[in-house]
N, C-alpha and C positions, 0 to 999 in steps of 0.2 A: 504493500500500500504506500509506504514511504517513497519507494522508487517511482511510483506513478505520479505522486504529488511533485517530487523533485523534477521529473521530466516535464511536467506541465508548466512548472515555474520557468524552466529554461526556455521552453517554447515561447512563453509570454514575453520574456526579455528580448529574445531574438526578434519577435514581431514588432516590439516597441522600437528597437534600434532601427529596423528597416523603415518604419514609418517616419522616424525623425530624419533619416538620410534622404528619403524621398521628398519630404517637405522642404529640406534645404535646397535640393536641386530641381524642384518642380517647376520653377518659373521659366518662362520661355526666353530664349536668347533674344536680345534686342534686334529689331529688324534693321537690315542695312540702311544706313542713311538716317536712322532715328537719332535723337539727341544723345541717347545712351550708348550708341554703337561706337566702337573705336574708329579713329580716323583711318582711311585707306593708306596702305604702305606704298610709296612710290616705287615703280620698277627700278631695279639697279641699272646704272648706266651700262650701255653695251660696250663691246671691246673697242679699244682705241683703233683709229684707222691705220691701215698699213703704212708705216712710216717711209717705206720705200717708194710710195706713190705720192709725189708732190703735186697736189692739184692747183698749186699756185704757179707752177712752172710756166704756164702760158700767159701770165699776166702781161699787160701791154702798158705802154707809156703815153699813148695818145688816145683821146676819146672823142666820141661824137658830141654834138651840141644842139640836138634837135628836139629834146624832150620839152613839151609845153607845160607850163605851170598848172598844177592841180593834182588831184588824186586820179589814179588810173591803174592799168595793168600793162606791164611790159611783157611781150611774148618774144622770146628769142632763143639763142643757142648758148649754152654755158661754155665760157672760155676759160675761166679760172675761179678758184675759191681762195680768197686772200685773207688769211687769219689775222687777228690783231697782232701788231708788232712785226709784220712781215717786212722784208726788204724790197718788196715790189713798190713801184711808184705810187705815191699818195696812199700810204697805209693809214690805219686808224687804230689807236691803242685800245679802244673800248667797243669797236664795231667789227663785225665780219663783213667782207665785201665780196659780192658775187659780180664778176665781170661777165656781161651778157652781150652777145652780138645780135644786132638787128639792123637790117638794111645796110649791111657792110660796114657798120660802125659799132664800136664797143662802148657800153655804158656801165656805170658803177651803181650797183644796188647795195645800199649801205644799211646793215641791220645791227641794232644794238644787241650786245650779248652781256652787258653789265649795266647796272643802273647807277646813276650819280645822285639819286634821291632815295633816302630811306635804305631799306635792305638792298645791298648791292647785287644780290642774286635775282636774276629774272626767272620767269617760269615758262615752261614749254609744254605745248600740246601738239599731238600729231593726229591727223585724220585723213582717211581716204574718202573722197567725195568728188562729185562732178565739178568741173571747172565753172566757177561763177561767172556769168556773162556769156557772150558768144563763144563759139568754138575757137580753139587756139589758132591764131593767125599772126605771123610775124609782124611786129610793129608796137607802137605805143598807143594804147587805147584809153583815151581820156574819159573819165566818168563811169567806167565799169565798176559796179558796186561790189563790196564784200563786207559782210557783217558777221562777226563771230557767232552772235546769238541767233539772229534771224536767218542767216544763210546756212550755218553749220550746226546750230543747236548746242554751241559750246559756251560754258560759263566758267567763272573764276576757278571753281574747285575742280574743274577738269584738267587744270594745269599742274605740273609738278615743278617746284623750284629746283634750279640746277646751277652749279658753279659755271663760271665763264667757259672753262675748258671743256666741260661736258656738253654745253650747248654747241660750241664750235665743232666738237667731235661728232655729235649727232647729225648735224647738217652736212659735214664733210663726208661722213659715211654714205649718206643717201645721194650725194651729188655725183652726176655722171658727166664728165667733160665731153662736150660734143652732143649732149642730150638737150632736148627741148625743155625749157623752163618758163614758168610764168611768175611774175613778181608783182604783187599789189603793193603800191607805194605812192608816196607824195613827192612831187617835184616842187621845189621852192625857188631859191635864187641861183641854183647851179643847174644848168640845163644839160649837163653831162652825167648827172647823178639823181637818184631818187632815194628818199629816206622814209622814216616813220614806218618801218616794217614791223609793226606791233599793234596791239589794241589801241584804237584812237577814239572814234566816235561812230555813230550810226552810219552804216554803209561806206565807211572810209577806214576799215581796218586793214592793216598791212599783213602780208603773208608771202611765204615762198612756196611754190608748188613745183615739185619734180614730176616727171612723166606727164606733163600738162596736156600733151596731145594724145595720150593713150587712154585705155579703158578705165584706169584707176588712178587718177591724179592724187598725189600724196602731198598734203598740206603740212607745213611747219608754221605754228602759230606761237606768238610771244606776247607776254604781258609783264608789266611792272608789278611790284608787290602791293602798291597802294591803289591798284585799279579794281573796282568792284563792279561786277556785271553778272 
């Protein structure tokens, strides 16, 4: 009789312990994106570009001067990728420069890869999407719109902050010398160059698009730390 009572007591204790454990772990995990969910972990940077391939080697010393003032899209052929601090003509210590040929002249597409306001790290997003505006056609197309939110459905939290060298490496890896590229940018007082290749304002956001004439154009989008959208 005592053995039966003792066994019953043991069973009761085990049942109670199981109930307590189930109660502690019974809550549902927070839904992704809820206030209680952990922030997403940014993807690790990819491998460094092959150092034996110098994509700045084709840089030139003379440029065209026919880009009209305003926001637009330059469609052309990639001649060189000039990193910050390069020995190529007219380098820039805080910007990456794509040299793009259109109508037999080369133009400078100047993209910031470090911020001089607030957090120095800029943030990057990549997307495959149809080319915004008309189909790729060599030339400077003034007024062709691009909006990160309205065109691509991209918002601030879709971007991952990255050090300058990681941004440069990401763009350099994707760049194909001799490939067709589109760059959404703004021409101001220098008609051989376009700038503001980052988040700006409605329908005037800058971007680099590789494979622009193909079935899956690939966008590189940039923003500063203080930009909310």
